[in-house]
Backbone as CSV, one residue per row, in Angstrom:
resi,resn,N_x,N_y,N_z,CA_x,CA_y,CA_z,C_x,C_y,C_z
1,MET,-39.128,135.679,48.193,-40.596,136.762,47.866,-41.373,136.046,49.039
2,HIS,-42.167,137.012,49.464,-43.057,136.270,50.604,-44.306,137.300,50.693
3,PHE,-45.400,136.309,50.206,-46.621,136.850,50.981,-46.974,136.481,52.374
4,PRO,-48.132,137.323,52.962,-48.516,137.144,54.141,-49.867,136.689,54.061
5,ILE,-50.274,135.948,53.149,-51.576,135.502,52.517,-51.365,134.250,51.990
6,LYS,-52.169,133.247,51.603,-51.954,131.985,50.853,-52.152,132.245,49.559
7,PHE,-51.444,131.755,48.758,-51.557,131.653,47.235,-52.794,130.916,46.746
8,GLY,-53.259,131.409,46.016,-54.775,130.891,45.825,-55.996,130.685,46.553
9,ALA,-55.858,131.492,47.263,-56.507,131.434,48.796,-57.992,132.629,48.481
10,SER,-57.713,132.958,47.780,-58.714,134.180,47.243,-60.435,133.551,47.229
11,LYS,-61.128,133.819,47.909,-62.449,132.914,47.777,-63.640,134.359,47.497
12,ILE,-63.244,135.404,47.145,-64.093,136.470,47.016,-64.484,136.229,45.419
13,GLU,-65.993,136.078,45.480,-66.532,135.987,44.081,-67.411,137.185,43.546
14,GLU,-67.902,138.129,44.288,-68.598,139.191,44.236,-67.753,140.412,44.342
15,PRO,-67.742,141.222,43.461,-67.059,142.831,43.515,-67.695,143.592,44.357
16,LEU,-66.789,144.451,44.817,-66.996,145.339,45.729,-67.443,146.605,45.320
17,LYS,-68.219,147.312,45.712,-68.791,148.506,45.248,-69.153,149.639,46.232
18,VAL,-68.329,150.664,46.971,-68.473,151.502,47.688,-68.476,152.642,47.590
19,PRO,-68.914,153.582,47.998,-68.756,155.130,48.299,-67.284,155.728,48.276
20,TYR,-66.577,156.475,47.727,-65.541,157.154,47.641,-65.676,158.074,49.176
21,THR,-66.302,158.579,49.287,-66.789,159.247,50.433,-66.586,158.707,52.277
22,ASP,-66.831,157.412,52.078,-66.856,156.751,53.555,-65.802,156.250,53.684
23,GLU,-65.342,156.602,54.798,-63.964,156.690,55.358,-63.689,155.084,55.532
24,GLN,-64.914,154.134,55.785,-64.604,152.567,56.149,-64.385,152.076,54.435
25,SER,-64.506,152.531,53.450,-64.519,151.871,52.214,-63.116,151.763,52.091
26,LYS,-62.143,152.462,52.768,-60.985,152.317,52.252,-60.154,151.050,52.655
27,GLU,-60.545,150.685,53.953,-60.216,149.484,54.515,-60.616,148.200,53.688
28,ARG,-62.226,148.299,53.415,-62.819,147.381,52.529,-62.168,147.128,51.142
29,ILE,-61.750,148.114,50.744,-60.998,148.009,49.409,-59.559,147.568,49.682
30,ILE,-59.013,147.780,50.493,-57.501,147.037,51.011,-57.696,145.743,50.842
31,GLN,-58.623,145.297,51.786,-58.831,143.691,52.192,-59.387,142.885,50.953
32,HIS,-60.085,143.394,50.106,-60.690,143.199,48.760,-59.213,142.981,47.796
33,LEU,-58.229,143.878,48.028,-57.265,143.778,46.879,-56.374,142.619,47.433
34,LEU,-56.171,142.416,48.770,-55.484,141.626,49.547,-55.919,140.051,49.245
35,GLU,-57.175,140.046,49.167,-57.929,138.614,48.430,-57.715,138.422,47.391
36,TYR,-57.602,139.316,46.569,-57.551,139.289,45.173,-56.061,138.889,44.795
37,TYR,-55.154,139.531,45.548,-53.528,139.257,45.385,-53.440,137.784,45.679
38,ALA,-54.081,136.930,46.433,-53.669,135.658,46.715,-53.680,134.925,45.588
39,ASP,-54.939,135.354,44.276,-54.699,134.606,43.125,-53.523,134.450,42.684
40,ALA,-52.621,135.566,42.912,-51.124,135.232,42.562,-50.403,134.303,42.541
41,VAL,-49.549,133.649,42.044,-48.380,132.903,42.521,-47.278,133.198,42.818
42,PRO,-46.443,132.443,43.525,-44.843,132.900,43.778,-44.043,133.285,42.747
43,GLY,-43.774,134.355,42.615,-42.961,135.166,41.752,-43.366,136.045,40.830
44,GLN,-44.906,135.634,40.671,-45.438,136.482,39.776,-45.603,137.963,40.147
45,GLU,-45.041,138.900,38.963,-44.933,140.107,39.390,-46.295,140.927,39.289
46,ILE,-46.918,141.999,40.111,-47.589,142.777,40.181,-47.515,143.935,39.195
47,VAL,-48.271,144.220,38.490,-48.346,145.547,37.226,-49.512,146.284,37.382
48,ILE,-49.001,147.431,37.826,-50.491,148.206,37.881,-50.619,149.374,36.536
49,VAL,-51.570,148.818,35.839,-51.823,149.823,34.643,-52.857,150.796,34.607
50,CYS,-52.693,152.040,34.825,-53.793,153.178,35.168,-53.893,153.814,33.465
51,ILE,-55.379,153.504,33.438,-55.688,153.717,31.926,-56.797,155.123,31.943
52,GLY,-56.454,156.185,30.831,-57.202,157.159,31.092,-56.119,158.200,30.308
53,THR,-56.429,159.440,30.164,-56.057,160.621,29.403,-56.330,161.830,30.485
54,ASP,-55.318,162.404,30.291,-55.342,164.038,30.644,-56.261,164.793,29.888
55,ARG,-56.613,164.404,28.837,-57.158,165.666,27.923,-58.771,165.501,28.082
56,SER,-59.029,164.404,29.519,-60.327,164.711,29.453,-60.763,164.534,30.900
57,THR,-61.588,165.415,31.478,-61.454,165.434,33.304,-61.976,164.049,33.467
58,GLY,-62.946,163.658,32.968,-63.675,162.388,33.632,-62.698,160.962,33.375
59,ASP,-61.762,161.068,32.183,-61.140,159.769,31.841,-59.727,160.413,32.593
60,SER,-59.507,161.213,33.308,-58.184,161.480,33.755,-58.232,160.628,35.169
61,LEU,-58.960,159.888,35.893,-58.727,159.371,36.809,-57.566,158.185,36.641
62,GLY,-57.321,157.291,35.922,-56.181,156.585,36.064,-54.868,157.093,36.169
63,PRO,-54.681,158.203,34.892,-53.179,158.796,35.208,-53.250,159.305,36.529
64,LEU,-54.315,160.062,37.300,-53.884,160.716,38.225,-53.601,159.508,39.645
65,VAL,-54.187,158.361,39.269,-53.590,157.484,40.185,-52.003,157.242,40.079
66,GLY,-52.244,157.056,39.071,-50.511,156.674,38.739,-49.591,157.570,39.321
67,SER,-50.105,159.070,39.145,-49.144,159.991,39.369,-49.121,160.076,41.058
68,LYS,-50.187,160.042,41.474,-50.270,159.843,43.191,-49.275,158.825,43.479
69,LEU,-49.818,157.543,43.075,-48.893,156.393,43.490,-47.226,156.905,43.547
70,LEU,-46.958,157.575,42.439,-45.570,157.598,42.140,-45.305,158.904,43.348
71,GLN,-45.809,159.658,43.808,-45.637,161.044,44.798,-45.569,160.315,45.955
72,MET,-46.482,159.111,46.190,-46.378,158.597,47.413,-45.143,157.333,47.528
73,GLY,-44.304,157.554,46.640,-42.949,156.790,46.497,-43.031,155.725,46.633
74,LEU,-44.297,155.288,45.472,-44.538,153.584,45.630,-43.569,153.290,44.256
75,ARG,-42.338,152.357,44.803,-41.046,152.137,43.953,-41.184,150.572,43.572
76,ASP,-41.823,149.677,44.590,-41.661,148.010,44.461,-42.755,147.343,43.486
77,GLN,-43.642,148.411,42.891,-44.516,147.636,41.335,-44.426,148.324,40.594
78,HIS,-44.400,147.862,39.707,-44.536,148.235,38.303,-45.587,148.686,37.722
79,LEU,-45.408,149.897,37.092,-46.423,150.834,37.060,-46.522,151.588,35.893
80,PHE,-47.753,151.724,35.044,-47.791,152.252,33.911,-49.247,152.804,33.970
81,GLY,-48.894,154.197,33.305,-49.945,155.187,33.151,-49.705,156.077,34.343
82,THR,-49.393,157.428,33.852,-49.190,158.896,35.080,-50.061,159.828,34.004
83,LEU,-50.026,160.937,34.539,-50.180,162.460,34.007,-49.036,162.712,32.966
84,ASP,-48.034,162.480,33.159,-46.808,162.705,32.071,-46.813,161.911,31.298
85,GLN,-47.087,160.240,31.409,-46.885,159.335,30.489,-48.179,158.648,30.464
86,PRO,-49.471,159.015,30.148,-50.632,158.106,30.272,-50.709,157.005,29.158
87,VAL,-51.252,156.033,29.756,-51.983,154.874,28.591,-52.934,155.198,28.600
88,HIS,-53.279,155.501,27.249,-54.560,155.710,26.412,-54.885,155.228,24.892
89,ALA,-56.278,155.422,24.720,-56.597,154.389,23.693,-55.410,154.628,22.495
90,MET,-54.592,155.576,22.276,-54.167,156.012,21.211,-52.681,154.509,21.354
91,ASN,-52.144,154.394,22.765,-50.993,153.867,23.095,-51.216,152.349,24.001
92,LEU,-52.407,151.977,24.039,-53.075,150.945,24.935,-52.230,149.731,24.311
93,LYS,-52.274,149.196,23.377,-51.961,148.151,22.385,-50.469,148.111,22.563
94,GLU,-49.579,149.029,22.537,-48.433,149.008,22.368,-47.993,148.785,23.858
95,ASN,-48.491,149.346,24.768,-48.268,149.086,26.107,-48.522,148.017,26.770
96,ILE,-49.695,147.329,26.190,-49.737,145.915,26.517,-48.621,144.924,26.155
97,GLN,-48.271,145.095,24.539,-47.133,144.333,24.284,-45.794,144.458,24.785
98,ARG,-45.727,145.869,25.370,-44.372,146.088,26.331,-44.478,145.342,27.028
99,ILE,-45.420,145.471,28.283,-45.871,144.427,29.166,-45.490,143.038,29.217
100,GLN,-45.899,142.482,28.042,-45.908,140.906,27.864,-44.367,141.052,27.482
101,GLN,-43.657,142.063,27.014,-42.101,141.518,26.539,-41.195,141.846,27.811
102,LEU,-41.716,142.423,28.699,-40.987,142.739,29.950,-41.197,141.738,31.230
103,PHE,-42.401,141.088,31.287,-42.631,140.145,32.397,-43.354,139.178,31.677
104,GLN,-43.050,137.813,32.750,-43.773,136.731,31.989,-44.663,136.482,32.911
105,GLN,-45.800,136.727,32.209,-47.328,136.275,32.899,-47.623,137.222,34.199
106,PRO,-47.546,138.539,34.135,-47.667,139.219,35.406,-48.984,139.226,35.852
107,PHE,-49.225,139.876,37.231,-50.542,139.843,37.573,-50.816,141.528,37.659
108,ILE,-51.884,141.642,36.618,-52.391,143.051,36.382,-53.438,143.678,37.088
109,VAL,-53.034,144.513,37.550,-54.311,145.254,38.261,-54.770,146.896,37.494
110,ALA,-55.797,146.515,36.811,-56.121,147.732,35.795,-56.915,148.622,36.703
111,VAL,-56.808,149.923,36.181,-57.235,151.119,37.071,-57.902,151.866,35.820
112,ASP,-59.315,152.443,36.038,-59.888,153.169,34.784,-61.244,153.733,35.551
113,ALA,-61.889,155.052,34.819,-63.092,155.366,34.890,-63.736,154.919,34.215
114,CYS,-65.047,154.864,34.709,-66.450,154.554,33.886,-67.124,155.458,34.321
115,LEU,-68.590,155.026,33.523,-70.031,155.797,33.770,-70.638,154.957,34.204
116,GLY,-71.841,155.343,34.683,-72.888,154.246,35.698,-74.441,155.101,35.733
117,GLN,-75.073,154.535,36.622,-76.535,155.059,37.199,-75.884,156.207,37.963
118,SER,-76.937,157.154,38.089,-76.850,158.795,38.672,-76.871,157.947,40.378
119,SER,-76.993,157.007,40.702,-77.084,156.577,41.897,-75.396,155.861,42.319
120,SER,-74.871,155.701,41.502,-73.654,154.972,41.645,-72.450,156.107,41.378
121,VAL,-72.809,157.013,40.707,-71.697,158.196,40.850,-71.045,158.790,41.976
122,GLY,-69.489,158.388,42.153,-69.004,158.370,43.150,-68.403,157.077,44.013
123,HIS,-68.872,156.328,43.437,-68.462,154.833,43.848,-67.171,154.265,43.255
124,ILE,-66.458,153.457,44.065,-65.354,152.650,43.501,-65.739,151.235,43.430
125,GLN,-65.457,150.451,42.451,-65.765,149.251,41.969,-64.439,148.491,42.254
126,VAL,-63.994,147.246,42.562,-63.149,146.306,42.917,-63.601,144.827,42.778
127,GLY,-62.959,144.563,41.254,-63.636,143.022,41.268,-62.676,142.298,40.258
128,ARG,-62.699,140.989,40.089,-61.842,140.163,39.314,-62.193,140.287,37.748
129,GLY,-61.088,140.221,37.040,-61.082,140.308,35.633,-60.840,141.515,35.373
130,PRO,-60.929,141.670,34.070,-60.400,142.922,33.149,-61.730,143.962,33.232
131,VAL,-60.983,145.125,32.863,-61.641,146.086,32.272,-61.791,146.220,30.643
132,LYS,-62.771,146.856,30.173,-62.737,147.134,29.024,-62.646,148.673,28.422
133,PRO,-61.330,148.884,28.511,-61.414,150.354,28.112,-62.308,151.067,26.882
134,GLY,-62.774,152.136,26.879,-63.323,152.898,25.962,-64.455,151.968,25.301
135,ALA,-65.139,151.262,26.332,-66.472,150.672,26.145,-67.765,151.647,26.295
136,GLY,-67.846,152.587,26.894,-68.769,153.425,27.283,-68.794,154.591,26.169
137,VAL,-67.678,154.578,25.461,-67.822,155.550,24.337,-67.176,155.176,22.758
138,ASN,-67.796,153.693,22.645,-67.639,152.637,21.719,-66.259,152.911,20.843
139,LYS,-65.399,152.506,21.669,-63.977,152.183,21.075,-63.456,150.988,21.278
140,ASP,-62.881,150.026,20.393,-62.826,148.660,20.099,-61.525,148.675,20.864
141,LEU,-60.998,148.662,22.309,-60.028,148.160,22.875,-59.380,146.782,23.698
142,PRO,-58.584,146.610,23.490,-58.258,145.211,24.348,-58.514,145.307,25.681
143,PRO,-59.174,144.141,26.376,-59.271,144.041,27.733,-58.013,143.950,28.441
144,VAL,-58.268,144.844,29.718,-56.643,144.788,30.570,-56.970,144.366,32.057
145,GLY,-56.587,143.686,32.785,-56.335,143.180,34.382,-56.880,141.508,34.136
146,ASP,-55.836,141.394,35.840,-56.346,140.217,36.232,-57.719,140.664,37.313
147,ILE,-57.626,141.737,37.892,-58.475,142.498,38.617,-58.757,144.105,38.137
148,HIS,-59.413,144.334,38.642,-59.891,145.920,38.146,-60.130,147.114,39.330
149,LEU,-59.836,148.299,39.187,-60.462,148.912,40.066,-61.094,149.920,39.120
150,THR,-62.210,150.458,39.355,-62.727,151.476,38.539,-63.630,152.791,39.462
151,GLY,-63.452,154.159,38.799,-64.355,154.903,39.550,-65.296,155.290,38.621
152,ILE,-66.531,155.489,39.469,-67.602,155.700,38.620,-67.926,157.102,38.449
153,VAL,-67.235,158.032,37.563,-67.132,159.056,37.542,-68.454,160.284,37.272
154,ASN,-69.179,159.590,36.382,-70.557,160.700,35.856,-71.568,159.510,35.410
155,VAL,-72.650,159.868,34.903,-73.806,159.131,34.833,-73.409,158.830,33.392
156,GLY,-73.570,157.538,32.829,-73.870,157.017,31.318,-75.090,157.262,30.466
157,GLY,-74.985,156.502,29.458,-76.229,156.034,28.701,-76.716,157.460,27.768
158,PHE,-75.812,158.417,27.755,-76.137,159.708,26.819,-75.163,160.540,26.637
159,MET,-74.291,160.442,24.920,-73.519,161.347,24.955,-72.568,161.234,25.731
160,GLU,-71.839,160.085,26.071,-70.533,159.633,26.874,-69.415,160.264,27.000
161,TYR,-69.298,160.528,25.672,-68.077,161.632,25.491,-67.870,162.952,25.665
162,PHE,-69.317,163.538,25.737,-69.521,165.038,26.316,-69.532,164.960,27.785
163,VAL,-70.344,163.602,28.440,-70.198,163.589,29.788,-68.533,163.474,30.278
164,LEU,-68.015,162.675,29.555,-66.417,162.592,30.434,-65.862,164.122,30.118
165,GLN,-66.043,164.315,29.379,-65.209,166.156,29.027,-65.877,166.852,30.128
166,ASN,-66.878,166.903,30.269,-67.455,167.776,31.249,-67.653,167.283,32.736
167,THR,-66.995,166.297,33.389,-66.999,165.832,34.596,-66.247,166.610,35.314
168,ARG,-66.755,166.777,36.628,-66.313,167.693,37.679,-64.808,166.771,38.278
169,LEU,-63.945,167.590,37.796,-62.830,167.432,38.562,-62.452,166.671,40.024
170,SER,-63.306,167.691,40.779,-63.051,167.362,42.401,-63.317,165.930,42.696
171,ILE,-64.338,165.358,41.700,-65.075,164.105,42.348,-63.892,163.181,42.098
172,VAL,-63.303,163.444,40.648,-62.071,162.522,39.993,-60.816,162.691,40.821
173,PHE,-60.395,163.575,41.210,-59.627,164.096,42.144,-59.452,163.575,43.654
174,HIS,-60.834,163.534,44.172,-61.060,162.688,45.223,-60.883,161.285,45.002
175,MET,-61.747,160.793,43.906,-61.421,159.417,43.994,-60.234,158.660,44.046
176,ALA,-59.233,159.275,43.088,-58.151,159.438,43.057,-57.009,158.937,44.098
177,ASP,-57.328,160.210,44.730,-56.763,159.824,46.294,-56.982,158.606,46.934
178,VAL,-58.351,157.924,47.178,-58.658,157.063,47.694,-58.037,155.732,46.986
179,ILE,-58.203,155.582,45.789,-57.785,154.362,44.926,-56.165,154.559,45.240
180,ALA,-55.032,155.652,45.287,-54.150,155.378,45.289,-53.700,155.137,46.617
181,GLU,-54.218,155.506,47.602,-53.776,155.083,48.896,-54.242,153.936,49.167
182,CYS,-55.259,153.087,48.980,-55.461,151.604,48.961,-54.931,151.257,47.909
183,LEU,-54.304,151.250,47.195,-53.285,150.727,46.344,-52.006,150.360,46.973
184,TYR,-51.449,151.730,47.636,-50.209,151.759,48.351,-50.098,151.131,49.713
185,GLN,-51.485,151.052,50.572,-51.613,150.268,51.669,-51.460,148.751,51.366
186,ALA,-52.265,148.788,50.521,-52.366,146.919,49.935,-51.031,146.444,49.706
187,GLN,-50.094,147.246,48.997,-48.748,146.952,48.589,-48.060,146.746,50.154
188,LEU,-48.311,147.902,50.992,-47.479,147.295,52.077,-47.842,146.597,52.971
189,ARG,-48.746,145.891,53.013,-49.478,144.593,53.303,-48.500,143.625,53.218
190,LEU,-48.301,143.657,51.842,-48.304,142.570,50.932,-46.563,142.445,51.967
191,HIS,-45.691,142.961,51.767,-44.322,142.789,52.302,-43.811,141.926,51.172
192,ARG,-43.759,142.633,49.855,-43.529,142.233,48.622,-42.315,142.902,47.892
193,PRO,-41.075,143.029,48.011,-40.292,143.563,47.229,-40.340,143.192,45.861
194,ILE,-40.351,144.271,45.251,-40.370,144.324,43.592,-39.715,145.254,43.104
195,PRO,-38.406,144.906,42.424,-37.654,145.814,41.651,-38.193,147.035,40.859
196,ALA,-38.085,148.003,40.658,-38.654,149.132,40.099,-38.294,149.218,38.749
197,THR,-39.254,149.365,37.936,-38.801,149.775,36.451,-39.256,151.323,36.099
198,ALA,-38.349,151.446,34.991,-39.075,153.123,34.559,-39.856,152.820,33.104
199,ALA,-40.007,151.338,32.730,-40.393,150.846,31.156,-41.775,151.884,30.878
200,ARG,-41.859,152.828,30.463,-43.180,153.155,30.029,-43.066,153.438,28.733
201,LEU,-43.978,153.627,28.226,-44.233,154.741,26.792,-44.436,155.742,26.780
202,ASP,-44.273,156.727,26.020,-44.708,158.323,25.945,-45.922,158.077,25.726
203,GLY,-46.556,159.030,26.473,-47.930,159.764,25.974,-48.448,160.230,24.770
C-alpha cells in the first residue's frame, strides 16, 4: 500500500469551514482531507461512517453522502451509512462495535449534519477529531471519527428536532453532492487500494 503523502505529516490544526456554493471550496476540502489522511499509518484502513436518517430531511445528509459515494463507484474504502442502510441513533453503537470487530484500529471519517448560526448555514466543516451525533437534539450517543465532515443544514438553538424535520431538501442534497465528490476525489489522489466490504447493519 502506498500513500503519496508522508505518514504523520499533518500540520493542520484549525478546522476548515467553507460554503458549499463556492466552487473553490471543493479543492480546499480535498486538500484538507489529504492533510488529515497523513495522520494515518501504513496499513491503517480508512472507514467512512455517514451518520443520519432518511426519516428527517435535515438529518439525511450523511445517508445521502453514503449513497452518492456508492453511485460514484467508490469500492476501495469501507463505507457505513446509506439511504438503504442508514447509521442512526438506534444502531450507531452496534455499527461502532461492528467496525471494531472488522478492522484493527481503522482511520474513521465521520460525516454528519449539524445546526449552527444563521450565517453558517450552507457551510461544510472539515476538522480533526470526532463528531458527537445527536448533540443538537439532546441524544447521548458515542463520539465517532478520527476526522469529521459536517454540513450545517439549518439554524440551531431552538426546537432543534423540529428544525431538522423542516430543513429544505435542496440544500441538504447539494451539500451531499459536494461532500461525496470531495471524499471520492481525495481517495483517488491517495492511490491507496483497499478491498471493499459489504459489512453493514440493516437500518
